[in-house]
C-alpha positions, 0 to 999 in steps of 0.5 A: 433922740440926740444922735451925738449920744450914739456911737459911730464906732463899735468894738470890732466883731472880728479879729482879722480881715480873714475872720471878717471875710469868713463871717460875711460869707456865712451871713451872705450864704444864710441870707441867700437861703432865706431869700429862696424861702421868701420867694418860694413861700410867696407870703411876705415881702421885705423892704430894706430902707437905707438912710445916711449922710454922704460917704456913710457906706450905704452902697458898700453895705448893699453890694457886700451884704446882698451879694449872694441874693438871686437878682431875680428876687431883689431890686434896688432903687436909689432916690435922688431929687424928685422929677417934675412929674413926681413933684405933682404928687404927694410925697409918698407917691414916687416910692410906693410905686417901687415897693416889693411884691410878695416873695421879693426883697426891695432895697431903698437907697434913700427913700420917702424919708428924704421928705422929712430930712433934706426937704426940712434942711432945705426949705426951697425943696418943700416950696417946690412941691406946691403944697397948699397952705403950708403951716408956718409952725412946723407941724407939716413935719408932724403930719408927714411923720404920721403919714409915714407911720400909717404907711408902714403899719399898712404895709406890715399888716399886708405882709411887708416887713420893713427894716430901716437902717441908719448908717451913723457916721461921724463928721470926722470920718466923713472928712477922711472919706471925702479926702480919699475920694480926692486923693485916690484916682480910682475914687475921684468919680465918687466926689461931688461938690454937693457932698461939701455943700451938704456937709455945711448943714451937718448939725441941721441934718443931725437934728432932722435925723434925730427927730425923724428916727424918734417919731417913726421907729415903731415895734413893727418897723424899728430903726436900727442905728448902725455905727458906720465909721468901721465899714467891715463892722457895719456890713456885718451888723447890717447882714445880721439885722436883715437875716434876723428879720427874715428868720423871724418870719419862720419861712418854709417851702410850701408843703405838697398835699397827698393829691398833689403828691399822687399827681407828681408820681404820675408825672414821674412815671410818664417822664420815666417812660 
């Protein structure tokens, strides 16, 4: 997959800011209802994976799209550089600990995919994992792609639906957002020297992302490439992707059988008295 052939900006879905806010509110309300059904039915879990270059808007998408979801039924995990303990395990270990249980939504802000992205761009990270007999021909990445696909297939079979979102931002838009972090005082805290350092590896990251998305996008766990240069548009697209995934489960509240109904009426009489 050549990401240079994929648009980073799409036609606006709304004609005005007001229309955008109203559309997002409708989506958030629908997501809230679906989340309640997911929790009540307790048959499936939903894992949402966000991957992107710095400044692409992962945090904003999570904050806006999931704003109406009950916090008790949703957890967000952000994965940074692995700890010493995590480096002593296989590359999937630290994220599988945080997979959502049935009835809940789990959000990974970055994920196990970092192990075929940043670890590929920066070979020192791979060496720090103390993997025995690392092949020199690059097949280590093919092996990791297989491990990821196998994991996601296993999760799907056992009731976890996976939505994978790549927020696709252009290098020029990233430059403008980094400048905003410097020029606007309330955004200074967001700026990190690491953002500039990683930007120098843009082409290597695009190649790594292209190969990772190609190798791990399946019918059950597809990748969605979301044009991210327009934040409002991107958030609406993400909300619709998540809503579609939940609605496809055809969720409903658990039905009560006749025996249970009789017990409920008996309890009602007691409470009425």
